[in-house]
All heavy atoms as a GROMACS GRO file, in nm:
protein
  569
    1MET      N    1   3.659  -1.709  -5.990
    1MET     CA    2   3.581  -1.588  -6.010
    1MET      C    3   3.439  -1.608  -5.960
    1MET      O    4   3.413  -1.634  -5.845
    1MET     CB    5   3.584  -1.545  -6.155
    1MET     CG    6   3.720  -1.498  -6.201
    1MET     SD    7   3.724  -1.375  -6.325
    1MET     CE    8   3.612  -1.252  -6.281
    2TRP      N    9   3.342  -1.596  -6.052
    2TRP     CA   10   3.204  -1.605  -6.011
    2TRP      C   11   3.168  -1.753  -5.984
    2TRP      O   12   3.204  -1.835  -6.062
    2TRP     CB   13   3.109  -1.551  -6.124
    2TRP     CG   14   3.142  -1.408  -6.158
    2TRP    CD1   15   3.198  -1.363  -6.270
    2TRP    CD2   16   3.116  -1.291  -6.074
    2TRP    NE1   17   3.210  -1.228  -6.268
    2TRP    CE2   18   3.160  -1.183  -6.150
    2TRP    CE3   19   3.060  -1.278  -5.952
    2TRP    CZ2   20   3.157  -1.050  -6.098
    2TRP    CZ3   21   3.058  -1.144  -5.902
    2TRP    CH2   22   3.101  -1.039  -5.974
    3GLY      N   23   3.094  -1.774  -5.877
    3GLY     CA   24   3.048  -1.902  -5.846
    3GLY      C   25   3.150  -1.993  -5.774
    3GLY      O   26   3.119  -2.105  -5.742
    4GLU      N   27   3.272  -1.946  -5.757
    4GLU     CA   28   3.372  -2.028  -5.698
    4GLU      C   29   3.361  -2.010  -5.549
    4GLU      O   30   3.342  -1.900  -5.494
    4GLU     CB   31   3.511  -1.990  -5.745
    4GLU     CG   32   3.541  -2.019  -5.886
    4GLU     CD   33   3.678  -1.969  -5.932
    4GLU    OE1   34   3.754  -1.924  -5.849
    4GLU    OE2   35   3.703  -1.984  -6.050
    5ALA      N   36   3.383  -2.123  -5.470
    5ALA     CA   37   3.380  -2.110  -5.324
    5ALA      C   38   3.504  -2.043  -5.280
    5ALA      O   39   3.614  -2.070  -5.323
    5ALA     CB   40   3.367  -2.254  -5.266
    6SER      N   41   3.487  -1.959  -5.178
    6SER     CA   42   3.600  -1.888  -5.121
    6SER      C   43   3.657  -1.971  -5.008
    6SER      O   44   3.584  -2.028  -4.929
    6SER     CB   45   3.554  -1.753  -5.063
    6SER     OG   46   3.656  -1.686  -5.000
    7THR      N   47   3.790  -1.978  -5.006
    7THR     CA   48   3.857  -2.053  -4.895
    7THR      C   49   3.892  -1.966  -4.783
    7THR      O   50   3.936  -2.014  -4.674
    7THR     CB   51   3.985  -2.124  -4.948
    7THR    OG1   52   4.067  -2.024  -5.004
    7THR    CG2   53   3.949  -2.226  -5.053
    8GLU      N   54   3.874  -1.832  -4.798
    8GLU     CA   55   3.908  -1.739  -4.690
    8GLU      C   56   3.794  -1.733  -4.593
    8GLU      O   57   3.679  -1.736  -4.626
    8GLU     CB   58   3.928  -1.599  -4.745
    8GLU     CG   59   4.046  -1.589  -4.841
    8GLU     CD   60   4.061  -1.451  -4.899
    8GLU    OE1   61   3.998  -1.359  -4.847
    8GLU    OE2   62   4.134  -1.438  -4.998
    9PRO      N   63   3.826  -1.728  -4.455
    9PRO     CA   64   3.721  -1.716  -4.360
    9PRO      C   65   3.659  -1.573  -4.368
    9PRO      O   66   3.722  -1.480  -4.411
    9PRO     CB   67   3.792  -1.734  -4.222
    9PRO     CG   68   3.935  -1.698  -4.256
    9PRO     CD   69   3.958  -1.734  -4.401
   10PRO      N   70   3.538  -1.557  -4.326
   10PRO     CA   71   3.473  -1.430  -4.331
   10PRO      C   72   3.549  -1.333  -4.237
   10PRO      O   73   3.606  -1.378  -4.135
   10PRO     CB   74   3.329  -1.447  -4.282
   10PRO     CG   75   3.322  -1.591  -4.236
   10PRO     CD   76   3.445  -1.662  -4.284
   11GLN      N   77   3.545  -1.205  -4.265
   11GLN     CA   78   3.605  -1.104  -4.182
   11GLN      C   79   3.541  -1.102  -4.045
   11GLN      O   80   3.423  -1.126  -4.030
   11GLN     CB   81   3.595  -0.964  -4.242
   11GLN     CG   82   3.663  -0.955  -4.380
   11GLN     CD   83   3.811  -0.959  -4.371
   11GLN    OE1   84   3.867  -0.919  -4.266
   11GLN    NE2   85   3.876  -1.001  -4.473
   12ALA      N   86   3.625  -1.071  -3.940
   12ALA     CA   87   3.571  -1.068  -3.805
   12ALA      C   88   3.475  -0.948  -3.795
   12ALA      O   89   3.501  -0.840  -3.843
   12ALA     CB   90   3.687  -1.049  -3.708
   13GLY      N   91   3.362  -0.973  -3.731
   13GLY     CA   92   3.262  -0.868  -3.711
   13GLY      C   93   3.168  -0.846  -3.825
   13GLY      O   94   3.084  -0.759  -3.820
   14THR      N   95   3.182  -0.922  -3.932
   14THR     CA   96   3.086  -0.904  -4.042
   14THR      C   97   2.975  -1.014  -4.030
   14THR      O   98   2.994  -1.122  -3.985
   14THR     CB   99   3.157  -0.925  -4.182
   14THR    OG1  100   3.210  -1.050  -4.189
   14THR    CG2  101   3.266  -0.821  -4.198
   15GLU      N  102   2.859  -0.975  -4.074
   15GLU     CA  103   2.747  -1.067  -4.073
   15GLU      C  104   2.695  -1.080  -4.212
   15GLU      O  105   2.682  -0.980  -4.287
   15GLU     CB  106   2.633  -1.016  -3.985
   15GLU     CG  107   2.675  -1.006  -3.838
   15GLU     CD  108   2.560  -0.961  -3.750
   15GLU    OE1  109   2.446  -0.964  -3.800
   15GLU    OE2  110   2.583  -0.918  -3.641
   16HIS      N  111   2.666  -1.201  -4.254
   16HIS     CA  112   2.608  -1.222  -4.384
   16HIS      C  113   2.463  -1.244  -4.370
   16HIS      O  114   2.420  -1.341  -4.310
   16HIS     CB  115   2.679  -1.344  -4.454
   16HIS     CG  116   2.822  -1.323  -4.475
   16HIS    ND1  117   2.872  -1.252  -4.580
   16HIS    CD2  118   2.934  -1.367  -4.405
   16HIS    CE1  119   3.001  -1.248  -4.577
   16HIS    NE2  120   3.039  -1.318  -4.473
   17GLU      N  121   2.384  -1.155  -4.423
   17GLU     CA  122   2.245  -1.166  -4.414
   17GLU      C  123   2.183  -1.205  -4.552
   17GLU      O  124   2.230  -1.159  -4.658
   17GLU     CB  125   2.181  -1.034  -4.370
   17GLU     CG  126   2.218  -0.994  -4.231
   17GLU     CD  127   2.150  -0.866  -4.189
   17GLU    OE1  128   2.054  -0.826  -4.257
   17GLU    OE2  129   2.196  -0.807  -4.090
   18CYS      N  130   2.086  -1.286  -4.551
   18CYS     CA  131   2.023  -1.329  -4.679
   18CYS      C  132   1.883  -1.280  -4.679
   18CYS      O  133   1.804  -1.305  -4.583
   18CYS     CB  134   2.022  -1.481  -4.688
   18CYS     SG  135   1.959  -1.546  -4.844
   19SER      N  136   1.848  -1.201  -4.778
   19SER     CA  137   1.713  -1.141  -4.792
   19SER      C  138   1.645  -1.200  -4.908
   19SER      O  139   1.695  -1.173  -5.022
   19SER     CB  140   1.720  -0.993  -4.797
   19SER     OG  141   1.591  -0.940  -4.816
   20LEU      N  142   1.542  -1.277  -4.888
   20LEU     CA  143   1.472  -1.337  -5.003
   20LEU      C  144   1.332  -1.281  -5.009
   20LEU      O  145   1.266  -1.272  -4.906
   20LEU     CB  146   1.465  -1.488  -4.984
   20LEU     CG  147   1.601  -1.564  -4.985
   20LEU    CD1  148   1.578  -1.707  -4.959
   20LEU    CD2  149   1.674  -1.540  -5.114
   21MET      N  150   1.286  -1.249  -5.129
   21MET     CA  151   1.150  -1.203  -5.152
   21MET      C  152   1.060  -1.324  -5.175
   21MET      O  153   1.086  -1.403  -5.261
   21MET     CB  154   1.147  -1.109  -5.271
   21MET     CG  155   1.010  -1.050  -5.298
   21MET     SD  156   1.008  -0.940  -5.436
   21MET     CE  157   0.956  -0.792  -5.361
   22THR      N  158   0.962  -1.331  -5.098
   22THR     CA  159   0.869  -1.443  -5.110
   22THR      C  160   0.760  -1.402  -5.210
   22THR      O  161   0.744  -1.286  -5.251
   22THR     CB  162   0.796  -1.482  -4.979
   22THR    OG1  163   0.722  -1.370  -4.935
   22THR    CG2  164   0.905  -1.519  -4.872
   23ILE      N  165   0.679  -1.498  -5.253
   23ILE     CA  166   0.570  -1.472  -5.348
   23ILE      C  167   0.466  -1.380  -5.280
   23ILE      O  168   0.405  -1.298  -5.351
   23ILE     CB  169   0.504  -1.606  -5.398
   23ILE    CG1  170   0.411  -1.579  -5.514
   23ILE    CG2  171   0.433  -1.674  -5.286
   23ILE    CD1  172   0.482  -1.539  -5.639
   24ILE      N  173   0.451  -1.390  -5.150
   24ILE     CA  174   0.358  -1.303  -5.079
   24ILE      C  175   0.402  -1.155  -5.082
   24ILE      O  176   0.325  -1.061  -5.110
   24ILE     CB  177   0.337  -1.349  -4.934
   24ILE    CG1  178   0.282  -1.491  -4.925
   24ILE    CG2  179   0.248  -1.253  -4.860
   24ILE    CD1  180   0.148  -1.510  -4.992
   25ASP      N  181   0.535  -1.137  -5.065
   25ASP     CA  182   0.592  -0.999  -5.076
   25ASP      C  183   0.569  -0.950  -5.219
   25ASP      O  184   0.541  -0.825  -5.233
   25ASP     CB  185   0.744  -1.004  -5.040
   25ASP     CG  186   0.769  -1.039  -4.898
   25ASP    OD1  187   0.681  -1.010  -4.812
   25ASP    OD2  188   0.874  -1.095  -4.871
   26LEU      N  189   0.591  -1.028  -5.316
   26LEU     CA  190   0.577  -0.985  -5.455
   26LEU      C  191   0.428  -0.952  -5.484
   26LEU      O  192   0.402  -0.846  -5.550
   26LEU     CB  193   0.620  -1.097  -5.551
   26LEU     CG  194   0.617  -1.068  -5.701
   26LEU    CD1  195   0.704  -0.949  -5.736
   26LEU    CD2  196   0.653  -1.184  -5.780
   27ILE      N  197   0.337  -1.024  -5.431
   27ILE     CA  198   0.189  -0.996  -5.452
   27ILE      C  199   0.158  -0.868  -5.377
   27ILE      O  200   0.086  -0.780  -5.437
   27ILE     CB  201   0.104  -1.114  -5.399
   27ILE    CG1  202   0.124  -1.236  -5.493
   27ILE    CG2  203  -0.040  -1.074  -5.390
   27ILE    CD1  204   0.062  -1.361  -5.434
   28LYS      N  205   0.209  -0.843  -5.257
   28LYS     CA  206   0.176  -0.721  -5.186
   28LYS      C  207   0.234  -0.600  -5.256
   28LYS      O  208   0.167  -0.496  -5.268
   28LYS     CB  209   0.240  -0.726  -5.039
   28LYS     CG  210   0.161  -0.822  -4.949
   28LYS     CD  211   0.206  -0.809  -4.803
   28LYS     CE  212   0.339  -0.857  -4.785
   28LYS     NZ  213   0.374  -0.866  -4.639
   29ALA      N  214   0.360  -0.612  -5.307
   29ALA     CA  215   0.420  -0.499  -5.382
   29ALA      C  216   0.344  -0.469  -5.509
   29ALA      O  217   0.324  -0.353  -5.542
   29ALA     CB  218   0.565  -0.533  -5.415
   30THR      N  219   0.297  -0.574  -5.573
   30THR     CA  220   0.212  -0.551  -5.695
   30THR      C  221   0.085  -0.488  -5.673
   30THR      O  222   0.042  -0.395  -5.744
   30THR     CB  223   0.191  -0.690  -5.768
   30THR    OG1  224   0.324  -0.755  -5.792
   30THR    CG2  225   0.120  -0.677  -5.900
   31VAL      N  226   0.018  -0.528  -5.563
   31VAL     CA  227  -0.111  -0.464  -5.527
   31VAL      C  228  -0.094  -0.328  -5.486
   31VAL      O  229  -0.171  -0.232  -5.532
   31VAL     CB  230  -0.180  -0.550  -5.413
   31VAL    CG1  231  -0.295  -0.476  -5.354
   31VAL    CG2  232  -0.227  -0.684  -5.467
   32VAL      N  233   0.008  -0.292  -5.411
   32VAL     CA  234   0.029  -0.152  -5.369
   32VAL      C  235   0.065  -0.068  -5.486
   32VAL      O  236   0.012   0.046  -5.501
   32VAL     CB  237   0.144  -0.146  -5.260
   32VAL    CG1  238   0.188  -0.005  -5.232
   32VAL    CG2  239   0.096  -0.212  -5.127
   33CYS      N  240   0.152  -0.113  -5.576
   33CYS     CA  241   0.187  -0.033  -5.693
   33CYS      C  242   0.068  -0.017  -5.782
   33CYS      O  243   0.050   0.094  -5.843
   33CYS     CB  244   0.307  -0.098  -5.770
   33CYS     SG  245   0.463  -0.090  -5.684
   34GLY      N  246  -0.015  -0.122  -5.794
   34GLY     CA  247  -0.137  -0.105  -5.879
   34GLY      C  248  -0.228  -0.009  -5.823
   34GLY      O  249  -0.294   0.069  -5.891
   35ALA      N  250  -0.248  -0.008  -5.689
   35ALA     CA  251  -0.341   0.085  -5.621
   35ALA      C  252  -0.290   0.228  -5.642
   35ALA      O  253  -0.371   0.320  -5.667
   35ALA     CB  254  -0.356   0.050  -5.478
   36ILE      N  255  -0.161   0.249  -5.626
   36ILE     CA  256  -0.105   0.383  -5.641
   36ILE      C  257  -0.124   0.432  -5.789
   36ILE      O  258  -0.168   0.543  -5.810
   36ILE     CB  259   0.042   0.390  -5.600
   36ILE    CG1  260   0.052   0.371  -5.455
   36ILE    CG2  261   0.110   0.513  -5.647
   36ILE    CD1  262   0.198   0.349  -5.400
   37ALA      N  263  -0.098   0.340  -5.882
   37ALA     CA  264  -0.116   0.383  -6.024
   37ALA      C  265  -0.266   0.411  -6.051
   37ALA      O  266  -0.298   0.505  -6.122
   37ALA     CB  267  -0.069   0.264  -6.111
   38PHE      N  268  -0.351   0.333  -5.997
   38PHE     CA  269  -0.498   0.356  -6.020
   38PHE      C  270  -0.540   0.490  -5.959
   38PHE      O  271  -0.608   0.568  -6.026
   38PHE     CB  272  -0.581   0.246  -5.952
   38PHE     CG  273  -0.730   0.271  -5.956
   38PHE    CD1  274  -0.795   0.248  -6.079
   38PHE    CD2  275  -0.798   0.316  -5.843
   38PHE    CE1  276  -0.934   0.275  -6.082
   38PHE    CE2  277  -0.934   0.340  -5.852
   38PHE     CZ  278  -0.999   0.318  -5.972
   39LEU      N  279  -0.494   0.525  -5.836
   39LEU     CA  280  -0.529   0.650  -5.780
   39LEU      C  281  -0.470   0.768  -5.862
   39LEU      O  282  -0.538   0.870  -5.879
   39LEU     CB  283  -0.479   0.658  -5.634
   39LEU     CG  284  -0.557   0.566  -5.536
   39LEU    CD1  285  -0.490   0.569  -5.400
   39LEU    CD2  286  -0.700   0.612  -5.528
   40ILE      N  287  -0.345   0.757  -5.908
   40ILE     CA  288  -0.286   0.865  -5.987
   40ILE      C  289  -0.362   0.876  -6.119
   40ILE      O  290  -0.379   0.988  -6.165
   40ILE     CB  291  -0.138   0.839  -6.005
   40ILE    CG1  292  -0.062   0.863  -5.870
   40ILE    CG2  293  -0.075   0.927  -6.109
   40ILE    CD1  294   0.085   0.825  -5.872
   41TYR      N  295  -0.402   0.767  -6.175
   41TYR     CA  296  -0.473   0.775  -6.304
   41TYR      C  297  -0.612   0.830  -6.281
   41TYR      O  298  -0.662   0.911  -6.362
   41TYR     CB  299  -0.483   0.637  -6.361
   41TYR     CG  300  -0.556   0.631  -6.494
   41TYR    CD1  301  -0.497   0.671  -6.612
   41TYR    CD2  302  -0.685   0.585  -6.498
   41TYR    CE1  303  -0.565   0.671  -6.731
   41TYR    CE2  304  -0.758   0.580  -6.623
   41TYR     CZ  305  -0.694   0.623  -6.735
   41TYR     OH  306  -0.764   0.622  -6.852
   42SER      N  307  -0.674   0.799  -6.169
   42SER     CA  308  -0.814   0.845  -6.146
   42SER      C  309  -0.816   0.992  -6.105
   42SER      O  310  -0.910   1.059  -6.138
   42SER     CB  311  -0.872   0.758  -6.034
   42SER     OG  312  -0.885   0.627  -6.070
   43TYR      N  313  -0.715   1.034  -6.037
   43TYR     CA  314  -0.709   1.175  -5.985
   43TYR      C  315  -0.573   1.231  -6.029
   43TYR      O  316  -0.479   1.248  -5.947
   43TYR     CB  317  -0.720   1.178  -5.830
   43TYR     CG  318  -0.844   1.106  -5.781
   43TYR    CD1  319  -0.836   0.980  -5.727
   43TYR    CD2  320  -0.967   1.163  -5.789
   43TYR    CE1  321  -0.951   0.910  -5.682
   43TYR    CE2  322  -1.083   1.101  -5.742
   43TYR     CZ  323  -1.070   0.974  -5.692
   43TYR     OH  324  -1.180   0.908  -5.646
   44PRO      N  325  -0.563   1.277  -6.157
   44PRO     CA  326  -0.434   1.324  -6.210
   44PRO      C  327  -0.381   1.446  -6.134
   44PRO      O  328  -0.262   1.466  -6.116
   44PRO     CB  329  -0.457   1.344  -6.356
   44PRO     CG  330  -0.606   1.350  -6.372
   44PRO     CD  331  -0.666   1.276  -6.258
   45VAL      N  332  -0.469   1.533  -6.101
   45VAL     CA  333  -0.428   1.660  -6.034
   45VAL      C  334  -0.365   1.624  -5.898
   45VAL      O  335  -0.260   1.678  -5.860
   45VAL     CB  336  -0.546   1.757  -6.016
   45VAL    CG1  337  -0.500   1.878  -5.932
   45VAL    CG2  338  -0.590   1.800  -6.157
   46LEU      N  339  -0.429   1.540  -5.824
   46LEU     CA  340  -0.377   1.499  -5.689
   46LEU      C  341  -0.243   1.425  -5.708
   46LEU      O  342  -0.150   1.449  -5.634
   46LEU     CB  343  -0.481   1.410  -5.618
   46LEU     CG  344  -0.434   1.362  -5.482
   46LEU    CD1  345  -0.421   1.478  -5.387
   46LEU    CD2  346  -0.543   1.269  -5.428
   47GLY      N  347  -0.237   1.345  -5.813
   47GLY     CA  348  -0.110   1.273  -5.840
   47GLY      C  349   0.002   1.368  -5.872
   47GLY      O  350   0.117   1.341  -5.828
   48GLN      N  351  -0.028   1.468  -5.951
   48GLN     CA  352   0.072   1.564  -5.988
   48GLN      C  353   0.121   1.642  -5.865
   48GLN      O  354   0.237   1.668  -5.848
   48GLN     CB  355   0.026   1.656  -6.091
   48GLN     CG  356   0.007   1.601  -6.227
   48GLN     CD  357  -0.054   1.692  -6.328
   48GLN    OE1  358  -0.078   1.805  -6.301
   48GLN    NE2  359  -0.081   1.640  -6.451
   49ILE      N  360   0.031   1.679  -5.785
   49ILE     CA  361   0.065   1.753  -5.659
   49ILE      C  362   0.155   1.668  -5.568
   49ILE      O  363   0.257   1.717  -5.520
   49ILE     CB  364  -0.065   1.797  -5.580
   49ILE    CG1  365  -0.138   1.908  -5.661
   49ILE    CG2  366  -0.029   1.849  -5.440
   49ILE    CD1  367  -0.272   1.938  -5.613
   50VAL      N  368   0.119   1.540  -5.550
   50VAL     CA  369   0.196   1.456  -5.467
   50VAL      C  370   0.332   1.431  -5.528
   50VAL      O  371   0.436   1.433  -5.458
   50VAL     CB  372   0.123   1.322  -5.440
   50VAL    CG1  373   0.210   1.216  -5.373
   50VAL    CG2  374  -0.007   1.346  -5.360
   51LEU      N  375   0.340   1.410  -5.654
   51LEU     CA  376   0.467   1.379  -5.722
   51LEU      C  377   0.556   1.507  -5.718
   51LEU      O  378   0.674   1.492  -5.688
   51LEU     CB  379   0.443   1.337  -5.865
   51LEU     CG  380   0.564   1.293  -5.945
   51LEU    CD1  381   0.630   1.176  -5.876
   51LEU    CD2  382   0.528   1.264  -6.087
   52ILE      N  383   0.505   1.624  -5.746
   52ILE     CA  384   0.582   1.744  -5.737
   52ILE      C  385   0.630   1.774  -5.597
   52ILE      O  386   0.742   1.809  -5.570
   52ILE     CB  387   0.508   1.862  -5.800
   52ILE    CG1  388   0.490   1.841  -5.951
   52ILE    CG2  389   0.576   1.996  -5.766
   52ILE    CD1  390   0.394   1.947  -6.015
   53GLY      N  391   0.543   1.747  -5.500
   53GLY     CA  392   0.582   1.770  -5.358
   53GLY      C  393   0.691   1.669  -5.319
   53GLY      O  394   0.791   1.711  -5.255
   54PHE      N  395   0.683   1.545  -5.360
   54PHE     CA  396   0.784   1.445  -5.327
   54PHE      C  397   0.915   1.483  -5.390
   54PHE      O  398   1.018   1.476  -5.326
   54PHE     CB  399   0.739   1.307  -5.369
   54PHE     CG  400   0.848   1.204  -5.353
   54PHE    CD1  401   0.876   1.157  -5.222
   54PHE    CD2  402   0.911   1.149  -5.462
   54PHE    CE1  403   0.974   1.055  -5.208
   54PHE    CE2  404   1.010   1.054  -5.446
   54PHE     CZ  405   1.042   1.010  -5.318
   55LEU      N  406   0.916   1.515  -5.517
   55LEU     CA  407   1.038   1.555  -5.585
   55LEU      C  408   1.102   1.678  -5.526
   55LEU      O  409   1.223   1.689  -5.516
   55LEU     CB  410   1.014   1.567  -5.735
   55LEU     CG  411   0.985   1.439  -5.806
   55LEU    CD1  412   0.952   1.468  -5.955
   55LEU    CD2  413   1.098   1.340  -5.802
   56SER      N  414   1.020   1.773  -5.486
   56SER     CA  415   1.068   1.900  -5.425
   56SER      C  416   1.134   1.864  -5.293
   56SER      O  417   1.243   1.919  -5.258
   56SER     CB  418   0.960   1.999  -5.407
   56SER     OG  419   0.908   2.036  -5.531
   57LEU      N  420   1.070   1.781  -5.210
   57LEU     CA  421   1.129   1.740  -5.084
   57LEU      C  422   1.259   1.664  -5.104
   57LEU      O  423   1.356   1.691  -5.031
   57LEU     CB  424   1.024   1.652  -5.009
   57LEU     CG  425   1.066   1.609  -4.868
   57LEU    CD1  426   1.079   1.735  -4.775
   57LEU    CD2  427   0.961   1.515  -4.813
   58LEU      N  428   1.264   1.574  -5.200
   58LEU     CA  429   1.383   1.505  -5.227
   58LEU      C  430   1.498   1.601  -5.267
   58LEU      O  431   1.611   1.588  -5.221
   58LEU     CB  432   1.360   1.403  -5.342
   58LEU     CG  433   1.472   1.305  -5.375
   58LEU    CD1  434   1.501   1.217  -5.253
   58LEU    CD2  435   1.430   1.225  -5.490
   59TRP      N  436   1.465   1.701  -5.353
   59TRP     CA  437   1.563   1.802  -5.394
   59TRP      C  438   1.614   1.883  -5.279
   59TRP      O  439   1.735   1.904  -5.265
   59TRP     CB  440   1.503   1.893  -5.497
   59TRP     CG  441   1.600   1.987  -5.556
   59TRP    CD1  442   1.678   1.970  -5.660
   59TRP    CD2  443   1.628   2.120  -5.510
   59TRP    NE1  444   1.756   2.083  -5.683
   59TRP    CE2  445   1.729   2.175  -5.593
   59TRP    CE3  446   1.577   2.199  -5.401
   59TRP    CZ2  447   1.779   2.305  -5.570
   59TRP    CZ3  448   1.631   2.327  -5.385
   59TRP    CH2  449   1.728   2.377  -5.465
   60LEU      N  450   1.528   1.920  -5.186
   60LEU     CA  451   1.564   1.994  -5.066
   60LEU      C  452   1.650   1.918  -4.977
   60LEU      O  453   1.749   1.972  -4.924
   60LEU     CB  454   1.439   2.043  -4.993
   60LEU     CG  455   1.360   2.160  -5.059
   60LEU    CD1  456   1.231   2.181  -4.981
   60LEU    CD2  457   1.444   2.283  -5.063
   61VAL      N  458   1.628   1.789  -4.963
   61VAL     CA  459   1.709   1.706  -4.881
   61VAL      C  460   1.855   1.694  -4.939
   61VAL      O  461   1.955   1.716  -4.866
   61VAL     CB  462   1.656   1.560  -4.866
   61VAL    CG1  463   1.754   1.463  -4.807
   61VAL    CG2  464   1.530   1.563  -4.781
   62TYR      N  465   1.867   1.677  -5.067
   62TYR     CA  466   1.997   1.671  -5.130
   62TYR      C  467   2.072   1.808  -5.130
   62TYR      O  468   2.188   1.818  -5.108
   62TYR     CB  469   1.992   1.623  -5.280
   62TYR     CG  470   1.980   1.466  -5.279
   62TYR    CD1  471   1.860   1.414  -5.335
   62TYR    CD2  472   2.073   1.390  -5.240
   62TYR    CE1  473   1.851   1.275  -5.342
   62TYR    CE2  474   2.066   1.252  -5.243
   62TYR     CZ  475   1.951   1.195  -5.299
   62TYR     OH  476   1.936   1.061  -5.303
   63ALA      N  477   1.992   1.915  -5.143
   63ALA     CA  478   2.054   2.050  -5.135
   63ALA      C  479   2.106   2.076  -4.997
   63ALA      O  480   2.211   2.127  -4.976
   63ALA     CB  481   1.954   2.152  -5.177
   64HIS      N  482   2.028   2.032  -4.896
   64HIS     CA  483   2.077   2.046  -4.757
   64HIS      C  484   2.201   1.971  -4.729
   64HIS      O  485   2.294   2.025  -4.668
   64HIS     CB  486   1.964   2.007  -4.663
   64HIS     CG  487   1.998   2.027  -4.517
   64HIS    ND1  488   2.049   1.929  -4.440
   64HIS    CD2  489   1.984   2.135  -4.436
   64HIS    CE1  490   2.074   1.969  -4.322
   64HIS    NE2  491   2.032   2.100  -4.310
   65LYS      N  492   2.208   1.849  -4.776
   65LYS     CA  493   2.328   1.768  -4.762
   65LYS      C  494   2.447   1.831  -4.825
   65LYS      O  495   2.556   1.833  -4.769
   65LYS     CB  496   2.312   1.624  -4.816
   65LYS     CG  497   2.233   1.531  -4.723
   65LYS     CD  498   2.236   1.393  -4.787
   65LYS     CE  499   2.163   1.295  -4.707
   65LYS     NZ  500   2.163   1.157  -4.764
   66THR      N  501   2.426   1.877  -4.947
   66THR     CA  502   2.537   1.945  -5.020
   66THR      C  503   2.590   2.067  -4.954
   66THR      O  504   2.708   2.086  -4.935
   66THR     CB  505   2.492   1.981  -5.164
   66THR    OG1  506   2.446   1.860  -5.231
   66THR    CG2  507   2.601   2.043  -5.248
   67ILE      N  508   2.496   2.152  -4.904
   67ILE     CA  509   2.536   2.276  -4.836
   67ILE      C  510   2.607   2.240  -4.703
   67ILE      O  511   2.710   2.300  -4.670
   67ILE     CB  512   2.416   2.367  -4.816
   67ILE    CG1  513   2.372   2.423  -4.952
   67ILE    CG2  514   2.445   2.478  -4.720
   67ILE    CD1  515   2.234   2.490  -4.944
   68ALA      N  516   2.558   2.142  -4.635
   68ALA     CA  517   2.619   2.098  -4.505
   68ALA      C  518   2.760   2.047  -4.536
   68ALA      O  519   2.855   2.075  -4.452
   68ALA     CB  520   2.535   1.995  -4.440
   69ASN      N  521   2.780   1.972  -4.643
   69ASN     CA  522   2.915   1.918  -4.672
   69ASN      C  523   3.012   2.027  -4.714
   69ASN      O  524   3.128   2.027  -4.678
   69ASN     CB  525   2.908   1.816  -4.784
   69ASN     CG  526   2.854   1.682  -4.735
   69ASN    OD1  527   2.854   1.652  -4.618
   69ASN    ND2  528   2.797   1.606  -4.824
   70LEU      N  529   2.962   2.129  -4.784
   70LEU     CA  530   3.045   2.243  -4.823
   70LEU      C  531   3.083   2.328  -4.706
   70LEU      O  532   3.198   2.379  -4.694
   70LEU     CB  533   2.970   2.333  -4.929
   70LEU     CG  534   2.955   2.276  -5.064
   70LEU    CD1  535   2.869   2.363  -5.152
   70LEU    CD2  536   3.090   2.249  -5.133
   71ARG      N  537   2.996   2.343  -4.608
   71ARG     CA  538   3.027   2.419  -4.484
   71ARG      C  539   3.132   2.351  -4.402
   71ARG      O  540   3.209   2.417  -4.332
   71ARG     CB  541   2.904   2.443  -4.404
   71ARG     CG  542   2.816   2.549  -4.461
   71ARG     CD  543   2.702   2.580  -4.371
   71ARG     NE  544   2.621   2.687  -4.426
   71ARG     CZ  545   2.508   2.730  -4.377
   71ARG    NH1  546   2.463   2.667  -4.260
   71ARG    NH2  547   2.438   2.822  -4.430
   72ARG      N  548   3.134   2.216  -4.401
   72ARG     CA  549   3.233   2.140  -4.324
   72ARG      C  550   3.375   2.152  -4.379
   72ARG      O  551   3.471   2.144  -4.305
   72ARG     CB  552   3.199   1.994  -4.319
   72ARG     CG  553   3.087   1.961  -4.223
   72ARG     CD  554   3.064   1.817  -4.202
   72ARG     NE  555   2.928   1.790  -4.184
   72ARG     CZ  556   2.857   1.697  -4.243
   72ARG    NH1  557   2.916   1.610  -4.320
   72ARG    NH2  558   2.733   1.680  -4.226
   73ARG      N  559   3.389   2.179  -4.503
   73ARG     CA  560   3.517   2.187  -4.567
   73ARG      C  561   3.591   2.315  -4.534
   73ARG      O  562   3.565   2.404  -4.488
   73ARG     CB  563   3.509   2.176  -4.719
   73ARG     CG  564   3.467   2.042  -4.762
   73ARG     CD  565   3.465   2.029  -4.909
   73ARG     NE  566   3.411   1.899  -4.952
   73ARG     CZ  567   3.400   1.862  -5.069
   73ARG    NH1  568   3.429   1.940  -5.172
   73ARG    NH2  569   3.349   1.745  -5.105
   0.00000   0.00000   0.00000
C-alpha cells in the first residue's frame, strides 16, 4: 500500500515531475500574502471592490463554461 515500492514499470509516455517548494519560495509567498493583507486592511473599500470584482469574474467564467456545456449536449 502506502510507501511500498512498485515493481511495475511506469506507463509509456508518462513523465514524473517532482515539484519542491524551497525556503525562498515560502518566504516570497509569505511576503506577497502579507503585502496583500496589509493593503486590504489599509484600504478596505479598495479591497472590497477588488474582491467583489474577482468573485464576479470567477462566477462569470463558471457560468460561461456551464452554458457552453449545456449547448453542446
